[in-house]
ZADO-1210 file (C-alpha; in nm, 4 decimals, padded with zeros to 6 digits):
<atoms>
<atom x="-01.0532" y="06.3913" z="01.7250" code="MET" pos="1"/>
<atom x="-00.8946" y="06.1926" z="01.4606" code="THR" pos="2"/>
<atom x="-01.0470" y="05.9534" z="01.2459" code="THR" pos="3"/>
<atom x="-00.9298" y="05.6096" z="01.1711" code="LEU" pos="4"/>
<atom x="-00.9794" y="05.4139" z="00.8540" code="ASN" pos="5"/>
<atom x="-01.0155" y="05.1031" z="00.9696" code="LEU" pos="6"/>
<atom x="-01.1215" y="04.8101" z="00.7637" code="PRO" pos="7"/>
<atom x="-01.4388" y="04.6955" z="00.7393" code="ARG" pos="8"/>
<atom x="-01.5166" y="04.3930" z="00.9033" code="PRO" pos="9"/>
<atom x="-01.5048" y="04.0624" z="00.7611" code="ARG" pos="10"/>
<atom x="-01.8594" y="03.9927" z="00.6719" code="SER" pos="11"/>
<atom x="-01.8786" y="04.3132" z="00.4394" code="HIS" pos="12"/>
<atom x="-01.5901" y="04.1963" z="00.2239" code="ARG" pos="13"/>
<atom x="-01.6883" y="04.0482" z="-00.1552" code="ALA" pos="14"/>
<atom x="-01.6025" y="03.7249" z="-00.1147" code="VAL" pos="15"/>
<atom x="-01.4584" y="03.5741" z="-00.4402" code="PRO" pos="16"/>
<atom x="-01.6068" y="03.2487" z="-00.6200" code="GLU" pos="17"/>
<atom x="-01.4108" y="02.9840" z="-00.6777" code="VAL" pos="18"/>
<atom x="-01.4456" y="02.7990" z="-00.9835" code="THR" pos="19"/>
<atom x="-01.3582" y="02.5325" z="-01.1057" code="ILE" pos="20"/>
<atom x="-01.2340" y="02.5338" z="-01.4968" code="GLY" pos="21"/>
<atom x="-01.3314" y="02.2685" z="-01.7290" code="PRO" pos="22"/>
<atom x="-00.9768" y="02.1528" z="-01.7739" code="VAL" pos="23"/>
<atom x="-00.9570" y="02.0302" z="-01.4042" code="ARG" pos="24"/>
<atom x="-01.2899" y="01.9004" z="-01.4214" code="ILE" pos="25"/>
<atom x="-01.1353" y="01.6736" z="-01.6726" code="LEU" pos="26"/>
<atom x="-00.9348" y="01.6077" z="-01.5439" code="LEU" pos="27"/>
<atom x="-01.0556" y="01.4629" z="-01.2268" code="ALA" pos="28"/>
<atom x="-01.2899" y="01.2942" z="-01.4110" code="ILE" pos="29"/>
<atom x="-01.0135" y="01.1305" z="-01.6282" code="GLY" pos="30"/>
<atom x="-00.8532" y="01.0473" z="-01.3280" code="ALA" pos="31"/>
<atom x="-01.1594" y="00.8494" z="-01.2269" code="VAL" pos="32"/>
<atom x="-01.2182" y="00.7070" z="-01.5425" code="LEU" pos="33"/>
<atom x="-00.8155" y="00.5262" z="-01.5300" code="THR" pos="34"/>
<atom x="-00.9214" y="00.3831" z="-01.2612" code="ILE" pos="35"/>
<atom x="-01.1978" y="00.2131" z="-01.4328" code="ALA" pos="36"/>
<atom x="-00.9689" y="00.1980" z="-01.7275" code="ALA" pos="37"/>
<atom x="-00.7239" y="-00.0167" z="-01.4956" code="LEU" pos="38"/>
<atom x="-00.9781" y="-00.2809" z="-01.3605" code="ILE" pos="39"/>
<atom x="-01.1312" y="-00.3316" z="-01.7233" code="TYR" pos="40"/>
<atom x="-00.7825" y="-00.3884" z="-01.8534" code="TRP" pos="41"/>
<atom x="-00.6529" y="-00.5917" z="-01.5482" code="ASP" pos="42"/>
<atom x="-00.5714" y="-00.9159" z="-01.7255" code="GLU" pos="43"/>
<atom x="-00.3528" y="-00.7019" z="-01.9746" code="GLU" pos="44"/>
<atom x="-00.1729" y="-00.5212" z="-01.7054" code="LEU" pos="45"/>
<atom x="-00.0731" y="-00.8148" z="-01.5300" code="ARG" pos="46"/>
<atom x="00.0515" y="-01.0173" z="-01.8293" code="HIS" pos="47"/>
<atom x="00.2541" y="-00.6962" z="-01.8544" code="MET" pos="48"/>
<atom x="00.3929" y="-00.6863" z="-01.5137" code="GLU" pos="49"/>
<atom x="00.4324" y="-01.0613" z="-01.5585" code="ALA" pos="50"/>
<atom x="00.6658" y="-00.9614" z="-01.8585" code="CYS" pos="51"/>
<atom x="00.8530" y="-00.7429" z="-01.6836" code="ALA" pos="52"/>
<atom x="00.8870" y="-00.9689" z="-01.3822" code="SER" pos="53"/>
<atom x="01.0038" y="-01.2328" z="-01.6307" code="ALA" pos="54"/>
<atom x="01.2612" y="-01.0050" z="-01.7504" code="TRP" pos="55"/>
<atom x="01.3716" y="-00.9151" z="-01.4236" code="LEU" pos="56"/>
<atom x="01.4297" y="-01.2308" z="-01.2977" code="ALA" pos="57"/>
<atom x="01.6312" y="-01.3195" z="-01.6135" code="ARG" pos="58"/>
<atom x="01.8919" y="-01.0499" z="-01.5517" code="ARG" pos="59"/>
<atom x="01.8909" y="-01.2011" z="-01.1429" code="ASN" pos="60"/>
<atom x="01.9856" y="-01.5376" z="-01.2598" code="GLY" pos="61"/>
<atom x="01.6571" y="-01.7073" z="-01.3374" code="LEU" pos="62"/>
<atom x="01.7652" y="-01.7532" z="-01.6882" code="THR" pos="63"/>
<atom x="01.4881" y="-01.9523" z="-01.7816" code="ASP" pos="64"/>
<atom x="01.2030" y="-01.7396" z="-01.7028" code="ALA" pos="65"/>
<atom x="00.8968" y="-01.7121" z="-01.9622" code="THR" pos="66"/>
<atom x="00.5560" y="-01.5091" z="-01.8786" code="CYS" pos="67"/>
<atom x="00.2445" y="-01.7154" z="-02.0383" code="THR" pos="68"/>
<atom x="-00.0518" y="-01.4710" z="-01.9444" code="GLY" pos="69"/>
<atom x="-00.0054" y="-01.2816" z="-01.5881" code="SER" pos="70"/>
<atom x="00.1959" y="-01.6254" z="-01.4630" code="THR" pos="71"/>
<atom x="00.5819" y="-01.6153" z="-01.4948" code="VAL" pos="72"/>
<atom x="00.7190" y="-01.9679" z="-01.5112" code="LEU" pos="73"/>
<atom x="01.0786" y="-02.1217" z="-01.4576" code="PHE" pos="74"/>
<atom x="01.2734" y="-02.3887" z="-01.3784" code="MET" pos="75"/>
<atom x="01.2820" y="-02.5506" z="-01.0265" code="ILE" pos="76"/>
<atom x="01.5031" y="-02.8726" z="-01.0735" code="GLY" pos="77"/>
<atom x="01.3521" y="-03.0916" z="-01.3066" code="GLU" pos="78"/>
<atom x="00.9903" y="-02.9120" z="-01.2836" code="PHE" pos="79"/>
<atom x="00.8417" y="-02.6085" z="-01.4111" code="GLN" pos="80"/>
<atom x="00.7171" y="-02.4072" z="-01.1727" code="SER" pos="81"/>
<atom x="00.6421" y="-01.9675" z="-01.1049" code="GLY" pos="82"/>
<atom x="00.4600" y="-01.7204" z="-00.9603" code="VAL" pos="83"/>
<atom x="00.0994" y="-01.5863" z="-01.0993" code="THR" pos="84"/>
<atom x="-00.0098" y="-01.2023" z="-01.0704" code="ILE" pos="85"/>
<atom x="-00.3578" y="-01.2058" z="-00.8944" code="THR" pos="86"/>
<atom x="-00.5578" y="-00.8998" z="-00.8705" code="LEU" pos="87"/>
<atom x="-00.4516" y="-00.8466" z="-00.5241" code="GLY" pos="88"/>
<atom x="-00.0820" y="-00.8936" z="-00.6034" code="CYS" pos="89"/>
<atom x="-00.1003" y="-00.5972" z="-00.9126" code="THR" pos="90"/>
<atom x="-00.0058" y="-00.2583" z="-00.8958" code="VAL" pos="91"/>
<atom x="-00.3328" y="-00.1677" z="-01.0003" code="THR" pos="92"/>
<atom x="-00.4217" y="-00.2442" z="-00.6711" code="PHE" pos="93"/>
<atom x="-00.2018" y="-00.0261" z="-00.5175" code="LEU" pos="94"/>
<atom x="-00.2371" y="00.2699" z="-00.7391" code="ALA" pos="95"/>
<atom x="-00.6286" y="00.3372" z="-00.6992" code="ILE" pos="96"/>
<atom x="-00.5782" y="00.5147" z="-00.3762" code="PRO" pos="97"/>
<atom x="-00.3154" y="00.7788" z="-00.5988" code="PHE" pos="98"/>
<atom x="-00.5414" y="00.7794" z="-00.8582" code="LEU" pos="99"/>
<atom x="-00.8323" y="00.8889" z="-00.6300" code="LEU" pos="100"/>
<atom x="-00.6209" y="01.1336" z="-00.4442" code="ALA" pos="101"/>
<atom x="-00.4960" y="01.2818" z="-00.7453" code="THR" pos="102"/>
<atom x="-00.8399" y="01.3786" z="-00.8916" code="SER" pos="103"/>
<atom x="-00.9406" y="01.5447" z="-00.6047" code="GLY" pos="104"/>
<atom x="-00.5882" y="01.7342" z="-00.6097" code="LEU" pos="105"/>
<atom x="-00.7174" y="01.8484" z="-00.9936" code="PHE" pos="106"/>
<atom x="-01.0050" y="02.0365" z="-00.8266" code="VAL" pos="107"/>
<atom x="-00.8233" y="02.2089" z="-00.5698" code="ILE" pos="108"/>
<atom x="-00.6609" y="02.5745" z="-00.6705" code="HIS" pos="109"/>
<atom x="-00.4235" y="02.5321" z="-00.4438" code="ARG" pos="110"/>
<atom x="-00.2072" y="02.2532" z="-00.6392" code="VAL" pos="111"/>
<atom x="-00.0902" y="02.3369" z="-00.9778" code="SER" pos="112"/>
<atom x="-00.2234" y="02.0526" z="-01.2438" code="LEU" pos="113"/>
<atom x="00.1823" y="01.9695" z="-01.2844" code="VAL" pos="114"/>
<atom x="00.2743" y="01.9210" z="-00.9330" code="LYS" pos="115"/>
<atom x="-00.0352" y="01.7061" z="-00.9051" code="SER" pos="116"/>
<atom x="00.0079" y="01.5140" z="-01.2033" code="PHE" pos="117"/>
<atom x="00.3973" y="01.4617" z="-01.1236" code="LEU" pos="118"/>
<atom x="00.2757" y="01.3285" z="-00.8140" code="ALA" pos="119"/>
<atom x="00.1160" y="01.0830" z="-00.8994" code="LEU" pos="120"/>
<atom x="00.3741" y="00.9408" z="-01.1751" code="VAL" pos="121"/>
<atom x="00.6618" y="00.9797" z="-00.8706" code="ALA" pos="122"/>
<atom x="00.4093" y="00.7431" z="-00.6622" code="ALA" pos="123"/>
<atom x="00.3022" y="00.4966" z="-00.8892" code="ILE" pos="124"/>
<atom x="00.6608" y="00.4546" z="-01.0507" code="ALA" pos="125"/>
<atom x="00.7625" y="00.3728" z="-00.6413" code="PHE" pos="126"/>
<atom x="00.4928" y="00.1526" z="-00.5997" code="ILE" pos="127"/>
<atom x="00.5657" y="-00.0189" z="-00.9650" code="MET" pos="128"/>
<atom x="00.9909" y="-00.0753" z="-00.8701" code="VAL" pos="129"/>
<atom x="00.8514" y="-00.2407" z="-00.5392" code="CYS" pos="130"/>
<atom x="00.6403" y="-00.4310" z="-00.6773" code="ASN" pos="131"/>
<atom x="00.8482" y="-00.5749" z="-00.9069" code="GLN" pos="132"/>
<atom x="01.1329" y="-00.6263" z="-00.6356" code="LEU" pos="133"/>
<atom x="00.8550" y="-00.8023" z="-00.3794" code="ARG" pos="134"/>
<atom x="00.8107" y="-01.0667" z="-00.7694" code="LEU" pos="135"/>
<atom x="01.1531" y="-01.0984" z="-00.7821" code="LEU" pos="136"/>
<atom x="01.2678" y="-01.1578" z="-00.4237" code="SER" pos="137"/>
<atom x="00.9809" y="-01.4575" z="-00.4173" code="ILE" pos="138"/>
<atom x="01.0608" y="-01.6251" z="-00.7670" code="GLU" pos="139"/>
<atom x="01.4322" y="-01.6044" z="-00.6547" code="VAL" pos="140"/>
<atom x="01.3494" y="-01.8030" z="-00.3184" code="ALA" pos="141"/>
<atom x="01.1346" y="-02.0115" z="-00.4558" code="MET" pos="142"/>
<atom x="01.4605" y="-02.0955" z="-00.7402" code="ARG" pos="143"/>
<atom x="01.6896" y="-02.1830" z="-00.3963" code="ILE" pos="144"/>
<atom x="01.4513" y="-02.3320" z="-00.1397" code="TRP" pos="145"/>
<atom x="01.1947" y="-02.5251" z="-00.3379" code="GLY" pos="146"/>
<atom x="00.8170" y="-02.4347" z="-00.4543" code="ALA" pos="147"/>
<atom x="00.6785" y="-02.4490" z="-00.1343" code="GLU" pos="148"/>
<atom x="00.9050" y="-02.3705" z="00.0932" code="ASP" pos="149"/>
<atom x="01.0446" y="-02.0508" z="-00.1172" code="GLY" pos="150"/>
<atom x="00.6758" y="-01.9511" z="-00.1700" code="TYR" pos="151"/>
<atom x="00.5613" y="-01.9473" z="00.1609" code="SER" pos="152"/>
<atom x="00.8671" y="-01.8237" z="00.3243" code="ALA" pos="153"/>
<atom x="00.8790" y="-01.5042" z="00.1196" code="THR" pos="154"/>
<atom x="00.5056" y="-01.4592" z="-00.0442" code="HIS" pos="155"/>
<atom x="00.3493" y="-01.3360" z="00.3264" code="ILE" pos="156"/>
<atom x="00.6166" y="-01.2221" z="00.5197" code="LEU" pos="157"/>
<atom x="00.8712" y="-01.0495" z="00.2560" code="VAL" pos="158"/>
<atom x="00.6281" y="-00.9752" z="-00.0016" code="GLY" pos="159"/>
<atom x="00.3953" y="-00.7912" z="00.2560" code="THR" pos="160"/>
<atom x="00.6758" y="-00.6117" z="00.4011" code="LEU" pos="161"/>
<atom x="00.8357" y="-00.4959" z="00.0521" code="ILE" pos="162"/>
<atom x="00.4494" y="-00.4256" z="-00.0571" code="SER" pos="163"/>
<atom x="00.3901" y="-00.1943" z="00.2550" code="THR" pos="164"/>
<atom x="00.7206" y="-00.0331" z="00.2180" code="LEU" pos="165"/>
<atom x="00.6649" y="00.0338" z="-00.1624" code="GLY" pos="166"/>
<atom x="00.2938" y="00.1729" z="-00.0449" code="VAL" pos="167"/>
<atom x="00.4816" y="00.3662" z="00.2345" code="ILE" pos="168"/>
<atom x="00.7537" y="00.5178" z="-00.0076" code="GLY" pos="169"/>
<atom x="00.5054" y="00.5983" z="-00.2667" code="GLY" pos="170"/>
<atom x="00.3069" y="00.8024" z="-00.0419" code="GLY" pos="171"/>
<atom x="00.6244" y="00.9767" z="00.0762" code="LEU" pos="172"/>
<atom x="00.7219" y="01.0323" z="-00.2883" code="ALA" pos="173"/>
<atom x="00.3898" y="01.1621" z="-00.3214" code="TYR" pos="174"/>
<atom x="00.3793" y="01.4281" z="-00.0656" code="LEU" pos="175"/>
<atom x="00.7566" y="01.5258" z="-00.1023" code="TYR" pos="176"/>
<atom x="00.6281" y="01.6325" z="-00.4855" code="VAL" pos="177"/>
<atom x="00.3274" y="01.8296" z="-00.3624" code="LEU" pos="178"/>
<atom x="00.5358" y="01.9348" z="-00.0791" code="LEU" pos="179"/>
<atom x="00.8892" y="02.0429" z="-00.2188" code="PHE" pos="180"/>
<atom x="00.8309" y="01.9645" z="-00.6453" code="GLY" pos="181"/>
<atom x="00.8347" y="02.3550" z="-00.7550" code="ASP" pos="182"/>
<atom x="01.0921" y="02.4683" z="-00.5338" code="LYS" pos="183"/>
<atom x="01.4254" y="02.5454" z="-00.6756" code="PRO" pos="184"/>
<atom x="01.7070" y="02.3513" z="-00.5404" code="GLN" pos="185"/>
<atom x="01.9089" y="02.6822" z="-00.3674" code="GLY" pos="186"/>
<atom x="01.5612" y="02.7593" z="-00.2075" code="ALA" pos="187"/>
<atom x="01.5179" y="02.3915" z="-00.0111" code="ARG" pos="188"/>
<atom x="01.6147" y="02.4037" z="00.3649" code="ASN" pos="189"/>
<atom x="01.8429" y="02.1453" z="00.3966" code="ASP" pos="190"/>
<atom x="01.9606" y="02.1984" z="00.7377" code="GLY" pos="191"/>
</atoms>
């Protein structure tokens, strides 16, 4: 008769305790506090977005574009007009889901802290670029077709399309960094 050295049933194995270190807890809390800070300093952030939009507009034909508060002002014919960045039109609103997801990733040991942070940066950068393109499209359309026609034609249809593509693209950038961010170039399966 032979005896086999079989492993013990799973229920008898020691289950390693999963602990969350203080750094991960602090980073998760920091991500949630970042959301609170974005909401608290919303006016200042919208002002920075308006100034970035005015800068981009000046480089794309609206040479008289300026920012005042959260508004980008420019001339349409003989009249001054512009767009105001509201809470619903800001990057802050679009960044919150990514900050919440990253807060959760900070406490999961399967994803490195660096990869989680880089995924967040990639998503927010993509959203910021798309939001600036959305604002630019509205501003240029207002200059070409007039304040009312240009705004109504681009704000809802074109603006929503660009925002939607921005969120989808930001999500894809987020996932790409999480899934493939640490692999060397030669290790990727491009086929």
